[in-house]
C-alpha positions in Angstrom: 21.0 39.4 -9.4 19.2 40.8 -12.5 16.0 42.4 -10.8 13.8 43.0 -14.3 10.1 43.9 -13.8 8.4 40.6 -12.6 6.2 40.7 -15.6 8.5 40.2 -18.1 10.2 36.9 -16.1 9.0 33.5 -16.7 8.6 31.5 -13.7 9.9 28.0 -14.0 9.7 24.6 -11.8 12.8 22.3 -11.6 12.3 18.8 -9.6 15.9 19.0 -8.0 17.6 15.7 -6.4 20.4 15.5 -3.9 18.9 17.5 -1.5 19.7 16.3 2.3 19.7 19.3 4.5 18.5 23.0 4.6 22.1 23.9 4.0 21.7 21.6 0.5 18.8 24.0 -0.4 20.6 27.5 0.5 23.5 26.3 -1.4 21.3 25.9 -4.7 19.7 29.1 -3.6 23.0 31.1 -3.7 24.6 29.7 -6.6 21.5 30.4 -8.6 21.5 34.2 -7.4 24.9 34.4 -8.7 23.6 32.8 -12.4 22.9 35.5 -15.1 19.8 35.0 -16.7 18.3 34.0 -13.2 15.7 36.6 -11.5 15.3 34.8 -8.7 15.0 31.6 -7.0 13.1 29.6 -4.2 14.3 26.1 -3.0 12.0 23.9 -1.5 13.6 20.9 0.3 10.2 19.1 1.4 9.0 19.3 -1.7 12.5 18.8 -3.4 11.6 21.7 -6.1 12.9 24.6 -7.4 10.6 27.7 -8.7 12.9 30.3 -10.9 12.2 33.6 -12.5 13.9 33.3 -15.6 15.0 36.8 -17.6 13.5 36.9 -21.3 15.4 34.5 -23.8 17.3 32.6 -20.8 17.0 28.6 -21.4 16.3 26.1 -18.3 19.8 24.5 -19.5 21.5 27.6 -17.3 19.5 26.4 -14.3 20.3 22.7 -14.8 24.3 23.2 -15.5 24.5 26.0 -12.2 22.3 23.0 -10.2 24.6 20.6 -11.3 28.0 22.7 -10.7 26.3 22.9 -7.3 26.2 19.4 -6.9 22.7 18.3 -7.2 20.7 17.2 -10.3 17.6 19.4 -11.4 14.9 18.5 -14.0 12.8 21.3 -15.4 9.2 20.4 -15.3 7.1 19.9 -18.6 4.5 22.1 -19.4 2.5 19.7 -22.0 0.0 18.1 -19.8 0.6 14.4 -21.3 4.4 14.9 -20.8 3.7 16.1 -17.2 2.1 13.0 -16.4 4.5 11.0 -18.0 7.4 12.9 -15.9 5.2 12.5 -12.7 5.0 8.8 -13.4 8.9 8.4 -14.0 9.4 10.4 -10.7 7.0 8.1 -8.7 8.6 4.8 -10.3 11.8 6.2 -9.6 11.0 7.6 -5.9 9.6 4.2 -5.2 12.9 2.2 -6.5 15.2 5.0 -4.3 12.9 4.1 -1.3 13.3 0.2 -1.9 17.4 0.8 -2.2 17.5 2.7 1.1 15.5 -0.1 2.6 17.6 -2.6 1.2 21.0 -1.2 2.5 19.4 0.0 5.7 18.1 -3.7 6.1 21.7 -5.4 5.4 23.3 -2.2 7.9 20.9 -2.8 10.8 21.6 -6.8 10.5 25.4 -6.1 10.7 25.0 -3.6 13.1 23.3 -5.8 15.4 26.1 -7.7 16.8 27.7 -4.3 17.8 24.3 -3.2 20.0 24.4 -6.8 21.3 27.9 -6.1 22.5 26.8 -2.9 24.1 24.0 -4.5 26.0 26.6 -7.0 27.2 28.9 -5.0 28.4 26.3 -2.5 30.1 24.9 -5.3 31.8 28.6 -6.6 33.5 29.9 -8.9 30.3 32.8 -8.2 28.2 33.6 -7.9 25.1 32.7 -11.2 22.9 33.4 -10.2 19.3 37.1 -9.9 18.4 38.5 -6.5 17.0 38.9 -8.2 13.6 35.8 -9.8 13.4 34.8 -5.7 14.6 36.5 -4.2 11.6 34.8 -6.5 9.3 31.7 -6.4 10.1 32.0 -2.1 10.6 33.7 -1.7 7.1 31.1 -3.5 5.3 28.4 -0.6 7.1 30.9 2.1 6.1 31.3 0.8 2.3 27.4 0.1 2.1 25.4 2.4 4.2 28.3 5.2 4.0 28.5 5.3 0.0 25.4 7.5 0.2 26.9 10.0 2.4 30.3 9.7 0.5 28.6 10.7 -2.8 26.4 13.8 -1.3 29.3 14.9 0.7 31.9 14.6 -2.5 29.1 16.9 -4.8 28.7 19.2 -1.9 32.3 20.1 -1.3 33.1 20.5 -5.3 30.0 22.7 -5.3 31.7 24.6 -2.5 29.5 24.2 0.0 29.2 21.4 3.2 25.7 19.8 4.1 24.6 17.0 6.2 26.5 14.5 4.3 29.9 16.3 5.2 29.0 15.9 8.9 27.8 12.1 8.8 30.4 11.3 6.5 33.6 13.4 8.6 32.2 11.9 12.1 31.7 8.1 11.1 35.0 8.2 8.7 36.6 9.5 11.7 35.4 7.0 14.2 36.0 3.7 11.8 39.3 5.2 11.0 40.7 5.5 13.9 39.2 2.3 15.4 40.9 0.6 11.9 44.2 2.1 12.8 43.8 0.7 16.1 43.4 -2.9 15.1 46.0 -3.1 12.1 48.6 -1.2 15.0 47.7 -3.5 18.6 45.6 -6.8 16.8 43.3 -8.3 19.5 45.0 -5.7 22.0 43.0 -2.9 20.7 39.7 -4.6 22.5 38.0 -1.7 24.5 39.5 1.2 22.4 37.4 0.5 19.5 34.4 2.9 18.0 33.2 0.6 15.3 29.8 0.8 16.9 29.8 4.0 17.0 30.4 4.8 13.3 28.0 1.6 12.3 25.4 2.6 14.5 25.2 6.4 13.3 25.2 5.0 9.7 22.1 3.0 10.3 20.3 5.3 12.5 20.7 8.3 9.9 19.4 5.7 7.4 16.3 4.8 9.8 15.8 8.4 9.9 15.8 8.8 6.2 13.4 6.1 5.8 11.0 7.8 8.2 11.7 10.9 7.2 10.3 9.9 3.3 7.3 8.1 4.6 5.9 11.5 6.5 7.1 13.8 4.0 5.0 11.5 1.3 2.0 11.9 3.8 2.1 15.6 4.1 2.6 16.1 0.3 -0.2 13.6 -0.7 -3.0 16.6 -1.0 -0.7 17.9 -4.5 -0.3 13.8 -5.6 -4.4 13.5 -4.8 -5.4 16.3 -7.1 -2.9 15.2 -9.7 -4.4 11.8 -9.6 -8.2 12.8 -9.8 -8.4 13.2 -13.2 -8.5 10.7 -16.3 -5.9 10.0 -18.9 -9.2 9.3 -21.7 -12.4 10.4 -22.3 -15.3 9.1 -24.5 -15.8 11.7 -27.0 -19.5 12.0 -29.0 -18.8 12.7 -32.8 -22.1 12.5 -34.7 -23.4 10.2 -32.0 -20.6 7.6 -32.7 -18.7 6.9 -29.2 -15.1 7.3 -29.7 -12.2 6.6 -26.8 -9.3 9.2 -26.7 -6.8 10.5 -25.0 -7.8 13.5 -22.7 -5.4 16.1 -24.9 -7.5 15.1 -27.8 -11.2 16.5 -26.4 -11.3 20.1 -27.0 -14.0 22.9 -25.5 -17.4 22.5 -27.2 -16.9 18.7 -27.6 -19.3 16.6 -26.2 -18.5 13.8 -23.6 -20.4 10.8 -22.4 -19.5 10.0 -18.6 -21.1 6.4 -17.5 -22.4 5.9 -13.9 -19.3 5.4 -11.6 -16.9 7.0 -13.9 -14.8 10.2 -13.2 -15.5 13.4 -14.7 -12.5 14.3 -17.6 -13.7 17.9 -18.2 -14.9 20.9 -17.0 -18.5 21.4 -18.7 -22.4 21.2 -18.7 -24.6 18.8 -18.6 -26.3 18.6 -22.1 -28.0 15.5 -21.0 -29.2 13.1 -18.3 -29.4 13.4 -14.5 -28.0 12.0 -11.7 -25.0 12.9 -8.2 -21.7 14.1 -8.7 -19.4 13.2 -5.6 -17.3 16.5 -5.6 -15.6 15.7 -2.4 -11.8 15.4 -3.5 -12.2 18.7 -5.5 -14.8 21.3 -3.5 -14.8 19.1 0.2 -18.5 19.0 -0.4 -19.0 15.7 1.6 -22.3 15.0 0.2 -23.0 14.0 -3.6 -24.4 17.0 -5.9 -27.6 16.9 -7.8 -26.6 17.2 -11.5 -29.5 18.6 -13.9 -29.4 19.2 -17.5 -27.5 23.0 -17.7 -25.9 22.8 -14.3 -21.9 22.7 -14.1 -19.8 19.9 -13.5 -16.1 19.7 -12.3 -13.3 17.8 -13.8 -12.0 15.1 -11.0 -15.6 14.6 -9.6 -17.3 11.0 -9.9 -20.5 10.8 -11.4 -23.0 9.1 -9.5 -25.7 6.4 -11.2 -26.6 8.1 -14.4 -25.2 8.3 -17.4 -24.2 12.4 -18.3 -23.9 13.8 -21.8 -21.8 17.1 -21.2 -20.8 20.0 -23.1 -17.1 20.7 -22.8 -16.4 24.1 -21.5 -12.8 23.5 -20.4 -9.9 20.8 -20.3 -6.3 20.4 -19.4 -4.7 23.1 -17.6 -7.6 25.1 -17.8 -9.9 23.5 -15.8 -10.8 24.3 -12.4 -8.9 21.0 -11.0 -5.7 22.3 -12.8 -6.1 25.9 -11.3 -6.6 24.2 -7.6 -3.5 22.1 -8.5 -1.5 24.9 -9.2 -2.9 27.1 -6.1 -1.8 24.5 -3.9 1.8 23.8 -5.5 2.0 27.7 -5.3 1.3 27.9 -1.9 3.4 24.9 -0.6 6.4 26.0 -2.6 6.4 29.2 -1.2 8.8 30.4 2.1 7.0 31.9 4.9 8.8 35.1 6.4 10.6 33.0 9.1 11.7 30.6 7.1 14.1 32.9 5.1 15.8 33.4 8.9 16.1 29.6 8.7 17.7 29.5 5.2 20.4 32.3 6.3 21.3 30.4 9.3 21.6 26.9 7.6 23.3 28.2 5.2 26.6 29.1 8.1 25.5 26.4 10.2 27.7 23.5 8.8 30.6 25.5 8.6 30.2 26.3 11.9 29.8 23.1 13.1 32.8 22.2 11.2 34.7 24.8 13.2 33.1 23.3 16.4 34.4 20.3 16.1 37.9 21.2 15.4 37.7 23.6 18.5 36.6 20.5 20.7 39.0 18.1 19.4 42.3 21.0 19.8 40.7 21.4 23.1 40.0 18.5 24.5 44.3 17.3 23.5 45.3 20.8 25.2 43.6 19.5 28.1 45.5 16.7 28.4 42.8 14.3 27.0 43.8 11.2 25.1 43.5 11.3 21.2 40.7 8.8 21.7 38.5 11.0 24.0 38.9 14.1 22.1 37.9 12.1 18.8 35.0 10.6 20.3 33.9 14.3 21.4 34.5 15.8 17.9 33.1 12.8 16.1 29.6 13.3 18.4 29.5 17.4 17.8 29.6 16.4 14.3 27.0 13.9 14.1 24.7 15.3 16.6 24.8 18.9 14.3 23.1 17.8 11.2 20.4 20.8 10.2 17.9 18.6 8.8 15.5 19.2 11.1 15.9 22.8 11.2 15.7 23.0 6.9 12.1 20.3 7.2 10.3 22.4 10.2 8.8 25.1 8.0 8.6 23.0 4.7 7.0 20.4 6.1 3.9 22.3 8.1 3.2 24.7 5.1 2.8 21.5 2.8 0.9 19.6 5.3 -1.7 22.9 6.3 -2.4 23.6 3.0 -3.0 20.1 2.1 -4.8 19.9 4.9 -6.8 22.9 3.9 -7.3 21.9 0.0 -8.8 18.6 1.1 -11.4 20.4 3.0 -11.9 23.1 0.1 -9.8 25.8 1.3 -7.4 27.3 -1.2 -4.6 28.9 0.0 -2.7 31.1 -2.6 0.4 32.1 -0.8 2.1 31.5 2.2 2.0 35.2 3.3 -1.6 34.6 3.2 -1.5 32.4 6.5 1.0 34.6 8.0 -1.8 37.6 7.7 -4.9 35.3 8.2 -3.8 34.6 11.6 -3.9 38.2 13.3 -7.2 38.8 11.5 -9.9 40.4 14.0 -12.4 41.7 11.5 -14.5 40.3 8.6 -16.4 41.5 6.2 -18.9 39.9 4.3 -20.4 41.1 1.0 -24.3 40.0 1.5 -25.7 38.5 -2.3 -24.0 35.0 -3.2 -22.1 35.1 0.2 -24.3 35.0 2.9 -27.1 35.4 0.6 -28.1 32.6 -1.9 -27.8 35.2 -4.7 -30.6 33.9 -6.3 -34.6 34.9 -5.3 -36.5 32.1 -3.5 -40.4 31.8 -2.6 -40.2 32.3 1.5 -43.8 33.0 2.0 -47.6 33.0 0.5 -50.8 35.0 1.5 -53.6 32.9 0.2 -57.4 34.9 -0.1 -60.1 33.6 1.6 -61.7 30.4 -0.1 -57.9 29.7 -1.4 -54.8 27.9 -0.5 -51.3 28.4 -1.0 -51.4 25.5 -3.2 -53.8 27.0 -5.5 -52.4 30.1 -5.6 -48.9 28.5 -6.1 -50.1 26.7 -9.2 -51.7 29.7 -10.6 -48.8 31.7 -10.9 -46.4 29.2 -11.9 -48.5 28.1 -14.8 -48.2 31.6 -16.2 -44.6 32.2 -14.7 -43.4 28.8 -16.5 -42.9 30.8 -19.6 -41.2 33.7 -18.3 -37.2 33.3 -18.1 -37.1 36.5 -14.9 -35.2 34.9 -11.7 -38.8 35.9 -9.6 -40.2 33.7 -12.1 -37.9 30.7 -12.0 -38.3 31.3 -8.5 -42.1 30.4 -8.0 -42.0 27.8 -10.9 -39.1 26.0 -8.8 -41.1 26.1 -5.4 -44.0 24.7 -7.3 -41.5 21.7 -8.5 -40.5 21.6 -4.8 -43.9 21.2 -3.8 -44.6 18.3 -6.7 -48.0 20.6 -7.7 -49.4 19.9 -11.1 -49.2 23.2 -13.4 -52.4 23.7 -15.6 -51.4 24.4 -18.9 -51.6 28.5 -19.8 -52.0 30.1 -23.2 -51.9 33.7 -24.3 -49.0 34.4 -22.7 -47.9 38.3 -22.6 -45.1 40.1 -20.6 -45.7 43.7 -19.1 -42.6 45.4 -18.9 -41.7 46.5 -15.6 -45.5 45.1 -14.2 -45.8 41.3 -14.6 -47.2 38.6 -16.7 -50.8 37.3 -18.3 -52.2 34.5 -19.2 -55.0 32.7 -19.8 -55.4 29.2 -17.2 -58.3 27.1 -17.5 -60.2 30.0 -19.4 -59.6 32.4 -17.0 -57.0 35.7 -17.2 -54.5 35.0 -14.8 -52.3 38.1 -13.9 -48.8 37.7 -11.7 -47.3 41.2 -11.0 -47.2 44.2 -8.9 -49.4 46.9 -7.6 -49.0 49.2 -11.2 -50.4 45.9 -13.3 -53.6 45.6 -10.7 -53.7 49.6 -11.5 -53.6 48.7 -15.0 -56.4 46.1 -15.1 -58.7 47.7 -12.5 -58.3 45.3 -10.1 -58.5 46.2 -6.2 -56.2 44.5 -3.8 -58.7 44.0 -1.4 -58.1 42.3 1.9 -54.7 41.1 0.8 -53.1 44.8 0.7 -51.9 44.3 4.0 -50.3 41.1 3.2 -48.7 43.0 0.5 -47.3 45.8 2.7 -46.0 43.4 5.4 -43.8 41.7 2.8 -42.5 44.7 1.6 -41.7 45.7 4.7 -39.9 42.4 5.6 -37.7 43.4 2.5 -39.1 40.7 0.3 -40.4 41.1 -3.2 -44.2 41.3 -3.0 -46.4 39.8 -6.2 -50.0 39.8 -6.6 -51.9 36.9 -8.2 -55.0 37.7 -9.8 -57.3 35.6 -11.4 -60.5 36.9 -13.3 -61.3 40.6 -11.6 -60.0 39.1 -8.0 -56.7 38.9 -6.3 -56.3 35.4 -4.8 -53.0 35.6 -3.2 -49.4 37.5 -2.4 -45.9 35.8 -3.1 -43.0 36.9 -1.2 -39.5 36.5 -2.9 -36.2 36.9 -1.6 -33.1 36.2 -1.7 -32.4 33.7 1.2 -30.2 33.8 3.4 -27.5 30.7 3.5 -28.7 28.1 6.3 -25.0 28.2 7.1 -24.7 32.0 7.5 -25.4 32.3 11.4 -23.1 29.5 12.3 -20.5 31.0 10.1 -21.5 34.3 12.0 -21.5 33.0 15.7 -18.0 30.8 15.1 -16.2 33.8 14.1 -17.6 35.8 17.2 -16.6 32.6 19.4 -13.0 33.3 17.8 -13.3 37.4 19.0 -13.6 38.1 15.8 -16.1 40.8 14.1 -18.4 40.3 11.2 -19.7 43.2 9.1 -21.6 43.2 5.9 -21.8 45.2 2.6 -24.3 45.6 0.1 -25.3 47.0 -2.9 -28.7 46.2 -1.9 -31.1 48.7 -0.5 -31.1 49.6 3.5 -33.9 47.6 4.0 -33.0 44.4 2.8 -29.7 45.0 4.4 -30.8 45.9 7.6 -33.1 42.4 8.0 -30.2 40.3 6.8 -27.8 41.8 9.2 -30.9 41.6 12.0 -31.3 37.8 11.0 -27.3 37.3 11.7 -26.7 39.3 14.5 -23.9 41.1 12.6 -21.4 43.5 14.4 -22.6 46.1 11.5 -23.4 46.8 8.2 -23.7 49.6 5.1 -26.1 49.4 2.7 -26.2 50.3 -0.5 -22.6 50.6 -1.2 -21.1 51.1 -4.4 -18.1 48.4 -5.1 -15.2 51.8 -5.1 -16.7 52.2 -1.7 -16.1 48.6 -0.6 -12.2 49.1 -0.2 -12.4 52.7 1.3 -14.9 50.7 4.2 -11.8 48.2 4.3 -9.5 50.6 4.4 -11.0 52.6 7.0 -11.2 49.3 9.2 -7.8 49.0 8.6 -7.1 52.7 9.7 -8.7 52.0 12.9 -6.2 48.9 13.8 -8.2 46.1 12.6 -6.6 43.0 10.2 -9.3 43.1 7.8 -10.8 39.8 6.0 -13.3 40.7 3.0 -15.3 37.5 1.9 -17.3 38.4 -1.7 -18.0 36.7 -4.7 -18.6 39.1 -7.6 -16.6 41.6 -10.0 -18.0 44.3 -7.6 -16.3 42.7 -4.7 -12.6 42.9 -6.4 -11.5 46.1 -5.4 -12.5 45.3 -1.6 -10.7 41.3 -2.0 -7.5 43.1 -3.2 -7.6 45.9 -0.6 -8.1 43.5 2.7 -5.6 42.0 4.5 -7.0 38.6 3.4 -9.3 38.6 0.3 -11.7 35.5 1.1 -13.5 34.3 -2.7 -16.3 32.0 -2.9 -15.7 29.5 -5.5 -18.9 30.0 -7.0 -18.3 33.2 -8.0 -16.5 35.1 -11.0 -13.4 34.5 -11.9 -12.2 37.8 -11.6 -12.9 37.7 -7.5 -11.1 34.3 -7.3 -7.9 35.9 -9.3 -8.3 38.8 -7.0 -8.3 37.0 -3.6 -5.9 35.1 -1.5 -8.0 32.5 -0.2 -10.8 30.5 -2.2 -13.6 28.8 -0.6 -14.5 25.7 -3.1 -18.1 25.5 -2.1 -20.3 28.3 -1.1 -20.0 27.6 2.7 -19.4 30.7 4.7 -18.5 28.5 7.8 -15.5 27.7 5.9 -14.1 31.4 7.1 -13.5 30.5 10.3 -11.7 27.5 9.1 -9.5 29.0 7.1 -8.7 31.1 10.3 -8.1 27.7 12.0 -6.0 26.3 9.5 -3.9 29.2 9.6 -3.3 29.6 13.2 -2.7 25.7 13.5 0.0 25.8 10.7 1.7 28.7 12.6 1.7 26.7 15.9 3.4 23.6 13.6 6.1 25.9 12.5 6.8 27.2 15.6 6.7 23.7 17.4 9.2 22.2 14.9 11.5 25.2 15.0 11.4 25.0 18.9 12.5 21.3 18.5 14.7 21.7 15.9 17.0 24.7 17.9 16.6 22.9 21.3 17.9 19.7 19.5 21.1 21.4 18.6 21.2 24.0 21.3 21.4 21.1 24.0 23.0 18.4 22.4 26.2 20.5 20.8 27.6 21.1 24.4 26.6 17.7 25.8 28.8 16.1 22.9 31.8 18.8 23.2 32.1 18.3 26.7 32.4 14.1 26.3 28.7 13.6 27.7 27.4 12.1 24.4 28.5 9.1 22.5 28.7 9.0 18.8 25.7 6.2 18.8 23.9 8.5 21.1 24.4 11.6 18.8 23.3 9.7 15.8 20.4 8.8 17.4 19.3 12.0 18.4 20.2 13.5 15.1 17.9 11.0 13.7 15.3 11.6 16.2 15.3 15.3 15.8 14.2 14.9 11.8 11.2 12.5 12.4 9.6 14.3 15.1 10.0 17.5 13.4 8.3 15.7 10.0 5.6 13.9 12.0 4.7 16.7 13.9 3.6 18.3 10.6 1.8 15.2 9.5 -0.6 15.5 12.4 -1.9 18.7 10.7 -2.9 15.7 7.7 -5.6 14.9 9.8 -6.9 18.8 10.6 -10.6 18.9 9.3 -13.0 22.2 9.9 -15.8 21.7 12.4 -18.6 22.9 10.6 -21.3 22.8 13.1 -25.0 23.7 13.0 -27.0 25.9 15.2 -30.2 24.3 16.5 
């Protein structure tokens, strides 16, 4: 296999049709690995998808031809968004048509098999054969032709490609039972009654078809997350050009355009609100259950639903550049990957079918050597062939991964790759960045000390009137606090900004100064009794700001980057799971100590330079810890990369999200524990599925070989194994994070 450096290879995605079991996926991977121009390939049975790395200059047709030679069909995924949408729609139509066709064939097969089941019940209750051998022959032959056709086609393709799969086992087993019985009828006529196995061939085919129908329905549930994400983006948008509305295809909208979104419509692009106010339901994109208020300047996400107000948006990203498209790619990437244990399963599956064929031959010969008749030997061999189908084995891991990552995505947790799930299970230490992760990332007014004769409202009104003209983050915190309290701000004039000291303005004929002690000293104003409040605020790691009116201080404002309300619960949740929580911050030691104390963290360090954050992560790893790092900024990227599991806040920088292996789509630190929970739940499902998949074969094959299992029961067990594995994985789709709130 070619081994060019990864950066020189192009990953291509292909939809693959015709796979029925793990042996099929393994065969395609083997064929592609030997194909010139292919540097690597991963085939996912549950998603019916192949991810192929092609060498530069290699065309998609190389893959299509190789898969065709293997007996299957591959179609390249379109790169153009519009073409890809049409391709998905066509695939969905074809999938529904194929399901309806299988359902119709199953219905015919079940109706024709019902008399055999009735006869089996009659015999079990003391009755005898009530169908003539010729009637059995006629009914079973129709079932063999109608229901067996898909297995004959699949087996032919597999054998032509040099492999054996589930279709080969079913086709061989049912054909042997039918052919033996047909020969008995032709040779003995009515005397063949009691020596026929038409019910075995008909029942096996009917049950296998039923298993396929149930399996497809269950698989559709596990892959619902990606389909739901793909369906979120509208096909059209209302673009504004010179004040004129025009409805255009989404592909025609470019960054910088203005787009109108009416109440109740789905937002078609990423952008910012130019005019209008309203609420946006972002639950399907970020997992946030409460609609988010949108004001001019606020960002909006493609795929969310506009609430009660009309919004005019300035487009920042469209198509494959939107957050929704990136989310979809991340989820698809995670679901198409392979866990390390799946690679072992694939190797087993590749040799499983040939081994089973060998076992069936040994069983047949063994019974004959032991003196049993051809009838007994054939029934045992057929039972071995039927029960050993490796469907459950091939579906055990991918269905659990698809269901787990899909459930996580619906909760606002994006997992980039499967290896992350493996590592996340073992995490026993979580390091949080402070600013923007444990705290809101921007200052807020948290306390006010008013002078005698003043109220908090009069102090805040005077300060907000002056700060209204400033763009400083502290000024915005003051004006936002005044707006939240519905305080009417008096009009200010003569605004002046004094660098590193504060601001001045005239409010209702009197000078108002808002700033630090240096500003008061410059103006000759004594702090007076409020000097104590100023020192108290600073001791609590808050930024203390004097508010002076005329020559007197009327109040002190305490501003801080507030701890997120969910942070205490996040730390408590991790502690319950036996995971310690630490904090690294570039902020000063006083602020860091205050936050660490408030949250009861296991440890903290501050101030820490960005490059030293990675060193702290590595130090914990050397101490034997499996470390998760949680951050949102460019300065966190080295630590996110060094950690065993990097977790980025989706509200942070693109660099952080690109570096991390998990992205939280909303700034809720409680989702950290939830991400570790879904990793553990997914691993548990994988282990359960593999146990049952192996258990069916380990128990069933010996029973069949020793004649203790009829072909009909073997068929039922085989169908049940696949359905039980997929259904068990599907239970993960119900998973939701348990987000509690401390009292």
